[in-house]
N, C-alpha and C positions, 0 to 999 in steps of 0.2 A: 913835539913830534908825534905822529900817529902810531909809530911802532914802539909801543911801551911794554909789551908782554915779552921782554927779552930775557931769555935764560943765558944767552951768550951775546955779547954786543962788543964789537971792535970795529976797526976801520974797514975791514974787508968782508965781514959777515955778521949776521945777527939772526936770532930766532924771533919769529912773529907768528902767532897762531899755530904753534907746533911745527913750523916749517923753517928750515935753514935757508936764509936769503943771502945771496952774494951781492956785494956792493963794491964800488971802487973800480980800479983799472981792470979791464978784461972780465968784468963780472959776468957778462953774457956767455963768453967762451968758457969760463970756469963752470957755469951751470951746465953747459952743453957737455963738457968733459965728465961732470958728475953723472949726468943722464946716461952717457955711454958706459961709464963704469958700473952703474947700478943695474941698468936695464938693456944694455947692448943697443939693439935697433929700436927698442920700445921706449916708452916714457914720453913725457911732454915737458918742454921748457916754457915758462911764461915770465913776463916781466911786468914791472909796476914802478911808477915814479914814487919817490918819497914825497911826503907832504910838503907843499910850498917849495918845491925844488924840481929842477929838471934832471936830477940825478936818478938814473935807472938802477933798479935792483932786479935780480932774477932768481928763480927757484925751479925745482924739478918735482913733477908728479909721476907716479907710477903709471897712471892711465887717465884718460879724459873723464871717466866717471868720478874718480876721486877729486879731480879739479872741479867738476860741477858741484860736488858736495861742499867743497871748500868755499867756493864763491857764494853758495846759498847761505852759508853761515857767517858771511862777512857783511857788516852793515852796508846798506845799499849805497850810501854816498861815498864810500871809499872802495867801491868795486871798480877799480881802474886797471883791469888786467888785460894783457896782450899776449897772444900766442906768438912764439918765435918760429918763423918758417925757416928751418935749416936746409931742407932738401926739396924733394918733390912736393907739390901741393895741388889742391884743387885749382881749377882755373878761376881767377877772381879779378874783380875790378873795384876800384875806389872812386866814387863820384862825389865831387864837391863843387858847388857853384853858387855864387852870390847873386842869384836871380831866381826869385821864388816862382816865376812862371814856368820854369823848366819842368817838363812832364816826364814821368817814368817811361811811358810808351815811346817817346822820342829817344830817350837814352837807350832803351833796349834795342830799338831799330838800328841805332848807330853802332852799338856793339855787335849786333848780328852781322852788319855789313863788314866790320873789321874782321870778324871770325871767318866769314866767307872768303875774304881775300887772303888771309894768312893761312888758314887751315882747311878751307873748303868744308866747313861744318855749319850746321844750323841747330843749336841746342834745343832740346825738348824741355828739359827741366832747368829751373833756376831757384836759387835761394835769395830772398830779399831781406835786407836789414836797413833800417833808416835811423838817422840821428838829426832830423831837421831842426834848425833853430828859426827864430822869427825872421831872420834876414838871409838864410842860407839853406839850400837843399843839399842833403848828404845821404848817399846810399852806399852800402856794400852789396855788390851783385856777384853771386857765386854760381858757377855752372858745374854741378857735382858729377856730371857724367864724364868729365875730362880731368886728367892730371897733366901737370906741366913741370918740367925740370927747371932747375935754377938757370941753366944755360939758355933754355927757351924763354924763360921769363926775361932775361936780359935782352933778347931779340925783340920780344913783345914791347918792352919798355922803350927801346929805340924807335920802334914803329909808332907807338902812341905819341911820343914826343913830337914827331914830325907831322903825322897825319890825323891824329884824333882831335876831336873837339876839346877846347880848353877845360871842360869840366871833367875829363877823364884824367886822373892822376897817373902820370907815367913814372913817378918816383917811389912807388911802393913795391918794387921788385928786387930789392937789394939782398945780398947774402945775409942770412939771419935777420930777416925783416920782421919787426913787430907788427902785428895786425890785431886790432881791437876785437875782443870777444863779445859775443852776444850778451846783452844785459849790462854792459859795462859803460863807464863814463870816461871822457878825457879827464886827465888830472885837473882838479880845481875848476871844473866847468860842469856845474850841476844841471845844465840845460842840454847836455850832449849825450844822454843815454842812448845806446845803440839798441833799438827795438827790432825784434823779428816781426815781419809784416807779411800779409798775404798779397795776392795779385791786385786786390782792390785798395791796397795800402792801409788796410785796417791792422792795428797792432794786435799781435798774438801775445797775450799776457801770461798765459799758463802753458808751459811746455815742460816735458820731462827730460831726463838725462839723455835719452837717445836722440831727441830732437836737438838738444844743445850740441852734442857731439857732431851731429849732421851739419851744423852751421860752421864747424871748425874747418878752416882751409887746410890744416895739416893732416886731417884724418881722411885719407883718400879711400874711396870705395874700392872693394876688391875687383869689381868688373869695370873700372874706369878705363877710358881710352887715353893713352899717352899721346900728347900732341907734339908735332914737329912742323915748324914753319916750312912753307913751300919755297921760301926765298932764303938763300944763304947769307945775304947781306943784312938780314935783320935778326 
């Protein structure tokens, strides 16, 4: 197992790199309860799979900056961390398609069309992250000007399932949804690192804590606009 630095290790929790990690039944909810107990409305819950397993574990950080430092001190190939989206979030989309000819410009235009129909908005800013493999295109596209509640995310999911192109994943808007963090891999997939990129799709290798926090969908900007769909049925 990868988690070998255990000061405490049982069926429901263990220590790894000086953090208490919850495992087993309701591990995510136990971490959320711990966050609320320690930090009230503050704090960050993240999850990670155990090595060679689909078993999730979760832990709590006081703030995103401490999370950034923790990730930076973790060996790169085991940086498989996901933020847990408990409540409101930035507006985000997960794009995956097994067709390498898919272009980012076409994806953005498709998303802009959806946002025009649902919310009558046309975003000015976006955050781009990519994890392309040799046979697949993959992006996270985040619109930081806007925030969206869990109830609105459910409506968005229903709309995307019916009307969006198949490369737009409608299944990433669940309660307590895990969403992969910048610079992290999918478990046991060392070709899947999620890179921050610019508008030319060039990788941005060097970024500071502030930029990392900016890419987190749980860290809503103070002046963000809360979205509400024009249609009650979605």
